[in-house]
N, C-alpha and C positions, 0 to 999 in steps of 0.2 A: 697400348700405351703410348707408344712416340704418337700419331698422331692427335693425341687428347692432349698431349701438353703443346703441340705444334697449334691447334684450335684454339688454345689459352690463348694466345697474343694476336690472335687477327681483334679487333678492335684497338687494340694498345699500338698496330700498326693499319695501315690499308690494305697490304698485300704482301702476300711472302708467296716463294717458291722455293723446294728442296729437292735436289738428286742427290742420291745415294749409289755408290758401286761398292760390292763387293768382288774378291775375287772375278775380277772384269768381265760383269755384266751386273747392270741395270737390276739392282734389288727393292730400291724403295724411292717412290716423289710423294713430293706432297703440293697441293696449289690451292690456295684461300684468298679469300677476298676479294681486294680489284686492282686494274693494273689505271683505274681511270674513275673520278666520282661520278660518274654513270652508272646508274645501275647494269645495263646490258654487259657492261663491260669486265667480266671477270681476270684474275689473275691464272693464266694457263700456261703450261709447260714451252707453249709458241711467242708467249709476250715478249716483247722487246723492251726493253728498257736501259737507261745509258749506267752502266757496268762500274764505274768509278776507276778506282786505279786497279783493277782489274785488268786495264788495259794497260798496265807499265810491262808487263810479262810479255803482252803481243808485239810492244813496241823492241823488246829487249831478244824477240825471236826473231825478228828483220833485222837489228846487227849480229847474230851471229849468222845465219843468212851470209853476211856481206864477209865478215869476218873470213867463212867455208869456202868465202867466191875468193879469197886472195885482197878485198876494198881495202882493209882496214887488220887493223888490229888494235886487242887492248889499252894495251899499254903506248898508243899512240897519242903523241898530243892531239888533242879536237883543233885546236888553231890550225893546223896544216889543211883540215878540212872544209871549215868553217866559210874561207873569204876573210875572214877577221881576227885579229889577235885577241882571245879571250882570256885576260887571267885577273884576279885577284891583284887586285892594288896594294892591299898589303904586303903580294909574297908577289912579285911579281916577275921573280925567277925560276917558281917555279911552274913548270908546264901542269893543266887539267886533261886529265886521260878520258880518254873511254867508261873506262873500269870506272875512274872516280865517277863520272857521270850516275854511272846507273847501278853501282851499290850507294848511295847519296853521302860520299866524303869529301867533293868537290869543293866545297865551301860556300858555295850559290844557295842563293837563298828566297823566296820566294817572296816576301813582302805582301803586299795585300793582292796585287794583282801581278800573274803570269801569264795568262792568253792575252795577247795584244790584237786591233782589226787588220786585216790583210794589207793594208795601204803602210803600215811599217814595217819595219824592218827588227829583226834578232835582237840587232848588235845595240838599239835603242833601249833596252835593258839596263845597260852595262855601261853607256858612254853618259846619260843624264844623271845620274848622280851615284852613289855608294851605296843606294838600300838593298841592293841583289846580291852582297858579297858578306862573309862572316871574317873576323877578325881572327880566325884560324887557318893553320897549314892547311891545303889543299891535298886531302889524302891520309891527314891524322884523324879528322875528328867527324864521325858520322850525326849527320840531322838531313830528316826527310824532306827532300824537297821535289818538287813536282818540274819545278823550271828545269832541274836536270835537263828531263826527258820531251820537252820543248825543244832543247838544243840537240836532245840526239834525232828527234823527229826532223831537224831539220838539217842535219848533217845524212841522215838516211834519204832525204830528197837529193841532197846536192852530188849521194856519188851516183844514185842509182838510177838519177834524169825523171825520175817518177814523182809526181803530186803524191806526199805519205799518207793519204786515205787512200788513193789508188794503187800506190803498191800493197797496201795493206791488204786492199781486196785482191788483186792480182795470187799476191806471194804467201801469202798466210789466210786467209778468209776462205777463199776459193778450193785449197788444198786440203781446207776444213772441212769443207762443206756446209759452214757457217753462212746466212743470210744476212747479218747486221754490216755495223760499217759505220763510218763518221759523219756523214754529213748526211742528214735526214730527209733532205731536201731532194736529191738523186735515187729513194729507195724506190721500188717499181710500188705500184698499186697494192700489191697483194702484199708486201712488207710492211708498209706505212698505217695500210689499216691495224699490224698486231704491235703497232709503236703505241708503248705506254704511259702516261706522263707522270714525274717525282714529282711528289710532294712531301711538305712538312708539315708538324702538328702550328696551329694555328695559337694554341695556348690558350683556346676558347669549346675546347672540344671538336674542334673541324679541321680541316685542312687546307693549308693551302699550296697552290701550284709554284714550283720553282724550276720547270725546264721541260722540254718538249708539249706544254701545253697546246699544242696547234688542235685549231677547228677543224681546217681545209691544210694541206701540202701547202708547202712554201713553195716559193718560185725556184723550178733548175739551179743548183751550185749555189743557194742563199745558206749562208751558217752564221749563227746564231753566237758570237763570240761573249762567253759569261766567266766570271771569274766567282766562286764559291763566296767569300771574304767580299767580295764588291759583287753582288748577284746582279744587278741594274748597269754596271758597269757596260756600254759600248754598245750592245745591240745586235742588228744583222746585217747583214754584208754579203755585198756578190765576191767569190770569189773563181768566178771563168775566167778574169786576169789577171788571177795569180799567179805572181812568177815565181816557179819554184826553187826551192833552195833558199828562199829571202825570210820567213818566218812559219812555220809551221806549228806555231801554238796555237793557232787559230785552229786547226784539226785536235785540239789536246792529247797528243799523245802519251800525256797520263791519265788521261782519265775518262777519251770522249765515246770510246766505243759500245754503239748499240749492239746488247746484244739477247738472247734469249736463255732461259736455263738447257732447251735443246741442246744450244749453242755450246754452252758452258761443259754441259757432258760431254760434247764433242773433243773441247779443250781438256777434257779431264781424262779423258784414255790418252791424248797425246803425251800427258803429265805420265797415267800408269804406265805409257811405252816409253818413256826414255827420250823422249822428241822425234819420232817417228808421226809422219812422215815428213813435216816440214825441216829439221836437225839434226844435227849427230847427236852419239849417246856422246863423245869427246864435249860437243856444247852444250847437250844437255849437264850434263856432268858440271863444266863450267857454270850454269846458272844457280845450280843449287845448293853448289860448296858455297860455303860463307865465304866473303873479299872482307869484310868484315864483322871482328867480333868485340862483343862490348868487353871490358879492363874493367870497368867500376868508374873511370872516367871518362872517355875518345868517345861518349856520342850523348845524344840527349833518345832515351830508351820509348818515351811514351810510360812511362811507370812499368818496361819489363815486359812493352807487347814484343818489341824487336829488341834482343838483345845480340841478333845475327842481321847479315842482310848479306845474299850473293847476287845475279842481275837481276833484278824483279823479279826473285822472292825470297821467301826468307823460311825460316826452322825452328818451329813451335817442338820445342822439350813438353813431353807427358806430364812433369810435375813443375813442369817451369809457371811464371807468376803468367806467361801468353798462352796458358793452357786452357783449352777449350770444353775439356770435361772433367768434372772435379770428382765421379765416381770412381773412374777409371782410368790409367793414366796411357794417354795415347798421342803418340809423335806427329807432328803433321808438319807439311811444307807445301807452299804454297805463297797466295796474295790475298789480304782482305780490303777492302774497299770504302770510303765513305764519301760522299758527298749530296750536297743537294738535297739530302731524307734517304738517300740510299746508304743500305750496309749490304753490303756482299762476302761473298769468300771461294776461293776455288783452291781446295787443299787433296793431296792424296796423304795416306800411310807410309813411311819410303818404305822400300823394298816389298810392296807387297801390288796386289792390283785391287785398292780401294783407295776410297774416295770421293768426294762432297764437293757438292755447288749449291750455293743459295745468294738469292735477291731478298731485300727488305727493301717494301717502299714505305713511307711514310713514317722512320723511322726516328726514334730520342734516344738521343746518346748520353743518356743513363749508366752511372758507372755499375760493374760486374759486381757481384758479391762473393764469389770464388777468386776471380782472376781482374789483371788491371785491363780487360776489356770488356767491350760494351754486354748491358746485359742482355740485348737483345743478341748478341752473336751469344754469348753461355745458351741463354732461350733456345736456341733452334742448335747448334753443336751439340748442349749437355747431352740430350736425348739421340740423338745420331750416333756418337762413341758409346753410350753406356746400352744401348739397344741391337746395334747394328755393329761397330769397331770390335767395341768389346768385349761379345759373344761369342762363343766358341772359338 
């Protein structure tokens, strides 16, 4: 039954991949459709796609490592590590902390653009005008903001002395055995050959490429800077001479990690193993524990999708508006992603060795039927919960 429900989505989407674990082992997988319009490029477990906001979890893994090494604390004023003072001009005496950035209560806002070219400096977001600040006091109001993670990525560089993508490669991805990364141009030939292109429906029954549509590998150290709300902005730049610690938004710490479902399965095992081998259980617990909880007025929840937020993760109650299954109540912890035609999810069932990861390429953003989530998220996760997590 689960195969039939997932196969029914192909056509409405270009490609779909799902991997499910139960009791510590992989029990189900499905891969359908394509990673590229070319007919000889199917979606497989090793297809790399830009995973969108699942990337935030990986950025927080790095922050927790630096905390464990005594380099920073969650309550630190981020200005002490940035090289410039970051203050909401409406609340100039209130520090913006690492915790506020990671749990989206910083009062920063994206605007149309939250990635700048490498020759720009991060502070240019905040000195040119006030468009990236809200009139809410830092720490008081939840509003999801990708720019928060661009700031975190820049601080990771300044504290570690390593370029963001290279820090992630050495200290996060390599220990997990993940072959993906942030700078497509620096992939080896085998990894690049597995890269998929993201598409959106063109409104006429076809598809339009939005990101990673390469006919040949780009020159080494070149990176394409794009913003989901202004996809034509900027273009490609050489980051070979990028000055570390000045503007990590170019690497998109909020959404730019390219991963395969096979890679996500390794990340899922990390979640089910409470952070091992990357971080301590104490750090992991800090990530999954809500640092902000909706009280009816203190945040924007996307209609109930996010009614709490930890550090790069959030909890989904099995009967909440953000639930992903209508046929049985399954609590989940993890993160969703959506950008450039990608919808993704990485979730585990609390206090179990069970969880699921999925990526959808060519996604429409139609509203769900039984939840505040997207219809396609329901279409993938409802059968997973019903037939796997809700059975036995």
